C-alpha positions as CSV (number, residue, x, y, z in Angstrom):
1,X,30.3,50.6,-13.9
2,X,33.5,51.0,-12.0
3,X,35.5,51.4,-15.2
4,X,33.1,54.1,-16.4
5,X,33.7,56.0,-13.2
6,X,37.5,55.7,-13.7
7,X,37.2,57.1,-17.3
8,X,35.0,60.0,-16.1
9,X,37.4,60.9,-13.3
10,X,40.2,61.0,-15.9
11,X,38.3,63.4,-18.1
12,X,37.0,61.0,-20.7
13,X,33.4,60.6,-21.7
14,X,32.2,57.0,-21.0
15,X,28.8,55.7,-22.2
16,X,27.5,52.5,-20.7
17,X,25.4,50.2,-22.9
18,X,23.9,47.5,-20.7
19,X,20.8,45.6,-19.7
20,X,17.8,47.6,-18.5
21,X,18.3,46.5,-14.9
22,X,21.4,48.7,-14.5
23,X,20.5,51.9,-16.4
24,X,19.0,53.8,-13.5
25,X,21.9,52.8,-11.2
26,X,24.4,54.1,-13.7
27,X,22.5,57.4,-14.2
28,X,22.5,57.7,-10.4
29,X,26.3,57.6,-10.5
30,X,26.4,60.3,-13.1
31,X,27.1,57.9,-16.0
32,X,25.5,58.3,-19.4
33,X,23.8,54.9,-19.9
34,X,21.1,53.3,-22.0
35,X,19.7,49.9,-22.7
36,X,20.9,48.0,-25.8
37,X,18.0,48.7,-28.2
38,X,16.2,45.6,-29.4
39,X,18.2,43.2,-27.4
40,X,16.4,40.2,-25.9
41,X,18.5,37.4,-24.6
42,X,17.2,34.0,-23.5
43,X,18.0,32.2,-20.3
44,X,20.6,29.6,-21.3
45,X,20.6,27.4,-18.2
46,X,18.8,24.6,-19.9
47,X,20.5,25.0,-23.3
48,X,21.6,21.6,-24.7
49,X,24.8,23.2,-26.1
50,X,25.8,26.2,-24.0
51,X,28.6,27.1,-26.3
52,X,26.5,27.2,-29.4
53,X,23.8,29.1,-27.5
54,X,26.3,31.7,-26.3
55,X,27.6,32.2,-29.8
56,X,24.1,32.6,-31.2
57,X,23.5,35.3,-28.6
58,X,26.7,37.0,-29.7
59,X,25.2,37.4,-33.2
60,X,22.1,38.9,-31.7
61,X,24.1,41.3,-29.6
62,X,26.3,42.3,-32.5
63,X,23.3,43.1,-34.6
64,X,21.6,45.1,-31.9
65,X,24.7,47.0,-30.9
66,X,26.0,48.1,-34.3
67,X,23.6,51.0,-35.0
68,X,24.0,52.3,-31.4
69,X,27.7,52.3,-31.6
70,X,27.7,53.9,-35.0
71,X,25.6,56.8,-33.6
72,X,28.0,57.2,-30.7
73,X,31.2,57.2,-32.9
74,X,33.4,56.0,-30.0
75,X,37.2,56.1,-30.0
76,X,37.2,52.8,-28.2
77,X,34.7,50.1,-27.3
78,X,35.4,48.1,-24.0
79,X,33.7,44.7,-24.0
80,X,33.1,42.3,-21.2
81,X,35.0,39.0,-21.9
82,X,31.7,37.2,-22.3
83,X,30.1,39.9,-24.6
84,X,31.5,38.4,-27.8
85,X,28.9,40.3,-29.8
86,X,30.2,43.7,-28.6
87,X,33.6,43.0,-30.0
88,X,32.0,41.9,-33.3
89,X,30.0,45.1,-33.5
90,X,33.1,47.2,-33.0
91,X,34.9,45.2,-35.7
92,X,32.0,45.8,-38.1
93,X,32.4,49.5,-37.6
94,X,36.2,49.5,-37.7
95,X,36.4,50.8,-34.1
96,X,39.3,49.5,-31.9
97,X,38.0,47.5,-28.9
98,X,39.4,46.3,-25.6
99,X,38.4,43.2,-23.6
100,X,37.6,43.5,-19.9
101,X,38.1,40.3,-17.8
102,X,36.5,41.0,-14.4
103,X,38.6,38.1,-13.0
104,X,42.0,36.5,-13.7
105,X,43.1,35.6,-17.3
106,X,41.2,32.4,-18.1
107,X,42.7,31.9,-21.6
108,X,44.1,28.4,-22.1
109,X,47.8,28.1,-21.6
110,X,50.4,25.5,-22.8
111,X,51.9,25.7,-19.4
112,X,48.9,25.4,-17.1
113,X,46.2,22.8,-16.3
114,X,42.8,23.8,-17.8
115,X,41.0,26.7,-16.2
116,X,38.2,25.5,-13.9
117,X,40.1,22.4,-12.7
118,X,41.3,24.2,-9.6
119,X,44.7,22.6,-9.9
120,X,48.0,24.2,-9.4
121,X,50.5,23.9,-12.3
122,X,52.0,20.4,-12.2
123,X,55.7,19.9,-11.3
124,X,58.0,17.2,-12.3
125,X,57.5,14.7,-15.1
126,X,54.2,13.3,-13.6
127,X,52.8,16.8,-12.9
128,X,53.5,18.0,-16.4
129,X,52.1,14.8,-18.0
130,X,48.9,15.2,-15.9
131,X,48.5,18.8,-17.2
132,X,49.2,17.7,-20.8
133,X,46.5,15.0,-20.6
134,X,44.0,17.4,-19.1
135,X,44.7,19.9,-21.8
136,X,44.2,17.3,-24.4
137,X,40.8,16.3,-22.9
138,X,39.6,19.9,-23.1
139,X,41.2,20.7,-26.5
140,X,38.2,19.3,-28.4
141,X,35.8,21.6,-26.7
142,X,38.0,24.6,-27.3
143,X,38.2,23.7,-31.0
144,X,34.5,23.3,-31.1
145,X,34.0,26.8,-29.7
146,X,36.4,28.2,-32.2
147,X,34.4,26.7,-35.1
148,X,31.1,28.0,-33.6
149,X,32.6,31.5,-33.3
150,X,33.8,31.4,-36.9
151,X,30.3,30.5,-38.1
152,X,28.7,33.3,-36.1
153,X,31.3,35.8,-37.3
154,X,30.5,35.0,-40.9
155,X,26.8,35.2,-40.2
156,X,27.2,38.9,-39.2
157,X,29.5,39.7,-42.0
158,X,33.0,39.3,-40.6
159,X,35.8,37.0,-41.6
160,X,36.0,33.7,-39.7
161,X,38.9,34.9,-37.6
162,X,39.5,38.3,-36.3
163,X,42.5,40.2,-34.9
164,X,41.0,40.3,-31.4
165,X,41.1,43.2,-28.9
166,X,43.8,45.8,-29.1
167,X,44.3,45.4,-25.3
168,X,43.0,43.2,-22.5
169,X,42.2,44.5,-19.0
170,X,42.7,41.8,-16.4
171,X,40.8,43.2,-13.4
172,X,42.1,41.0,-10.6
173,X,44.6,41.1,-7.7
174,X,48.1,39.9,-8.7
175,X,47.9,37.4,-5.8
176,X,45.1,35.6,-7.6
177,X,46.8,35.4,-11.0
178,X,48.9,32.4,-12.1
179,X,52.3,33.1,-13.8
180,X,52.6,31.7,-17.3
181,X,55.4,31.9,-19.9
182,X,52.9,32.5,-22.7
183,X,51.2,35.6,-21.1
184,X,49.7,37.6,-23.9
185,X,51.6,40.8,-24.7
186,X,48.5,42.9,-24.8
187,X,47.1,41.7,-21.4
188,X,47.6,43.9,-18.4
189,X,46.6,43.3,-14.8
190,X,44.8,46.5,-13.7
191,X,43.5,45.5,-10.3
192,X,39.9,44.8,-9.3
193,X,37.2,47.1,-10.7
194,X,34.6,47.1,-8.0
195,X,31.3,48.9,-7.7
196,X,28.9,48.8,-4.8
197,X,25.4,47.8,-6.1
198,X,23.8,49.0,-2.8
199,X,23.9,52.4,-1.3
200,X,22.0,51.4,1.9
201,X,23.9,50.7,5.1
202,X,23.3,47.7,7.4
203,X,24.1,47.9,11.1
204,X,25.6,44.7,12.4
205,X,24.2,43.1,15.6
206,X,25.4,44.9,18.7
207,X,28.3,43.5,20.7
208,X,32.1,42.9,20.4
209,X,32.0,39.2,19.3
210,X,33.7,38.4,16.0
211,X,31.5,39.4,13.0
212,X,31.0,36.8,10.3
213,X,29.8,38.1,7.0
214,X,27.8,35.7,4.7
215,X,27.5,36.5,1.0
216,X,25.5,33.9,-0.9
217,X,26.4,33.4,-4.5
218,X,24.4,35.4,-7.1
219,X,25.5,33.1,-9.9
220,X,23.0,30.5,-11.1
221,X,25.9,27.9,-10.8
222,X,26.3,28.8,-7.1
223,X,25.6,26.6,-4.2
224,X,22.0,26.9,-2.9
225,X,20.9,27.3,0.7
226,X,24.3,28.5,1.8
227,X,23.1,31.3,4.1
228,X,20.7,29.1,6.1
229,X,23.3,26.4,6.5
230,X,26.0,28.9,7.6
231,X,23.7,30.5,10.2
232,X,23.0,27.0,11.6
233,X,26.7,26.3,11.7
234,X,27.4,29.6,13.6
235,X,24.8,28.9,16.2
236,X,26.3,28.7,19.7
237,X,29.7,29.8,18.4
238,X,29.5,33.1,20.2
239,X,29.8,35.2,17.0
240,X,27.6,37.8,15.3
241,X,26.6,37.5,11.6
242,X,25.4,39.6,8.7
243,X,23.9,38.1,5.5
244,X,24.6,40.4,2.5
245,X,21.9,39.7,0.0
246,X,19.1,41.4,-2.0
247,X,17.0,38.3,-1.4
248,X,14.4,38.0,1.4
249,X,16.0,37.3,4.8
250,X,16.3,33.6,5.8
251,X,13.4,32.3,7.8
252,X,13.8,32.5,11.6
253,X,16.7,34.9,11.6
254,X,18.4,34.7,15.0
255,X,18.8,37.8,17.1
256,X,22.6,37.7,16.7
257,X,22.3,38.0,12.9
258,X,21.1,40.7,10.4
259,X,20.2,40.3,6.7
260,X,19.8,42.8,3.8
261,X,21.5,44.6,0.9
262,X,23.9,46.8,2.9
263,X,27.2,48.1,1.4
264,X,29.6,45.2,1.4
265,X,32.8,47.3,1.6
266,X,31.6,48.8,4.9
267,X,30.5,45.4,6.3
268,X,33.8,43.9,5.5
269,X,35.7,46.5,7.4
270,X,34.0,45.2,10.5
271,X,34.2,41.5,9.7
272,X,36.6,38.9,10.9
273,X,35.8,36.3,8.2
274,X,33.7,36.1,5.1
275,X,31.7,33.0,4.0
276,X,30.9,33.2,0.3
277,X,30.4,31.2,-2.9
278,X,33.7,32.0,-4.5
279,X,32.7,34.6,-7.1
280,X,35.7,36.7,-8.0
281,X,34.1,40.0,-7.2
282,X,33.2,39.0,-3.6
283,X,36.6,37.4,-3.0
284,X,38.6,40.4,-4.1
285,X,36.4,42.7,-2.0
286,X,37.3,40.5,1.1
287,X,41.0,40.3,0.3
288,X,41.3,44.0,-0.3
289,X,39.8,44.5,3.2
290,X,42.3,41.9,4.5
291,X,39.4,39.6,5.5
292,X,40.1,35.8,5.3
293,X,37.4,33.6,3.7
294,X,35.6,30.3,3.9
295,X,34.5,29.4,0.4
296,X,31.5,27.2,-0.5
297,X,32.1,27.0,-4.3
298,X,29.5,26.0,-6.8
299,X,30.2,25.4,-10.5
300,X,31.7,27.6,-13.2
301,X,34.9,29.4,-12.2
302,X,34.0,29.4,-8.4
303,X,36.0,26.1,-8.0
304,X,39.0,27.7,-9.7
305,X,38.9,30.8,-7.6
306,X,38.3,28.9,-4.3
307,X,41.4,26.8,-4.9
308,X,43.6,29.8,-5.8
309,X,42.6,31.5,-2.5
310,X,43.2,28.3,-0.6
311,X,46.7,27.9,-2.1
312,X,47.5,31.5,-1.4
313,X,46.6,30.9,2.3
314,X,43.7,33.4,2.7
315,X,41.0,30.8,3.3
316,X,39.5,27.4,3.4
317,X,37.2,25.4,1.0
318,X,34.1,23.6,2.3
319,X,32.8,21.2,-0.4
320,X,30.4,19.6,-0.1
321,X,28.8,22.0,2.2
322,X,27.7,20.7,5.6
323,X,26.9,22.3,8.9
324,X,29.8,20.6,10.7
325,X,32.2,21.4,7.9
326,X,31.3,25.1,7.9
327,X,31.5,25.3,11.6
328,X,34.9,23.8,11.7
329,X,36.2,26.0,8.8
330,X,35.0,29.2,10.4
331,X,36.5,28.2,13.7
332,X,39.9,27.5,12.1
333,X,40.0,30.8,10.3
334,X,39.0,32.8,13.4
335,X,41.5,31.0,15.6
336,X,44.5,31.0,13.2
337,X,45.9,34.6,12.5
338,X,47.8,33.2,9.6
339,X,44.7,33.4,7.4
340,X,44.2,37.1,8.1
341,X,47.9,37.7,7.5
342,X,47.7,36.0,4.1
343,X,44.6,38.0,3.2
344,X,46.5,41.2,4.1
345,X,49.4,40.1,1.8
346,X,47.0,39.4,-1.0
347,X,45.5,42.9,-0.7
348,X,48.7,44.4,-2.2
349,X,47.8,45.7,-5.6
350,X,50.9,47.9,-6.1
351,X,52.0,46.1,-9.2
352,X,49.0,46.9,-11.4
353,X,48.4,49.2,-14.3
354,X,45.9,52.0,-14.5
355,X,43.1,50.8,-16.9
356,X,42.5,54.2,-18.3
357,X,46.2,54.7,-19.1
358,X,46.3,51.3,-20.7
359,X,43.4,52.0,-22.9
360,X,44.6,55.4,-23.9
361,X,48.1,54.0,-24.8
362,X,46.5,51.3,-26.9
363,X,44.5,53.8,-28.9
364,X,47.4,56.2,-29.3
365,X,49.6,53.3,-30.6
366,X,47.3,52.6,-33.5
367,X,48.3,53.9,-36.9
368,X,46.1,56.9,-37.9
369,X,43.0,55.6,-39.7
370,X,43.7,52.0,-38.6
371,X,40.7,49.8,-37.7
372,X,40.3,46.3,-36.3
């Protein structure tokens, strides 16, 4: 959504193909949008082999997208990093495609521990050996995924291996990225691409006490019951609280707290600390507002992001989540101005590329008539 708005502002004509849930919201922003016709994706939470299930869904997406893309005749297709089928559809039509990663670059590296481990790159002989062993342990799964991808590509009529995207947009803050000697030549950090899902405004509780914003994870891998536990931890701390959520408000909401789907960017401007699950989007919103964080990470990439923030100095990790642990972490962040200073430093996004310019340059650099 945010990238579409950037393209429109630059004079291009973006068209968003998405799930039915977001079509009306996109149209409300002035974006041409439609649902992917004939697309029905299953819930994969209980899939015995999540990799195979994701690749099977990629074939479904590629088949559903191809006629819609053909009718649009686009100059470029931009695909979410998880939407493998969108890239396949573009390849089937001979249209160049770009990959959008709404988080740091998670591609495996010969110089880093595996993504998701939360570990900093090892130093010294022991550190490098540790990383090598961990990479070897995950290499089998990576090879399995590559085989599954080759099977699916052949199923939809493509060769087993493709050339990949013409360009990659890494939509994160430089402070959350990890330097690597094997950084791909076509990958560019373009800064966070953020869009506010809610237009409503929430008024925080009255008073001058520090405001603590609570943003429960929306990922199915996120920690559960975080809002209720955090409110219990904040009791008698002399703070105010807002719970940013589309879900029903927690039971027995205290008078010093509010709950609802208010604009998060506005709430963060008034907040002294954010308690969240560690999703990349919420973290970069907080850091861009120079707000330090207390992270209660669940699974997936939340552990990775939580540790990057902690190493950068912008916040603390509470895992496993307990009332006492949350209370102590919030107190530490509020009392130590160093966390806010680190968050302010992380907000610097001066060294990023314009995603629209990156895409235009990639298309212009292609030989005339070239396809992927």
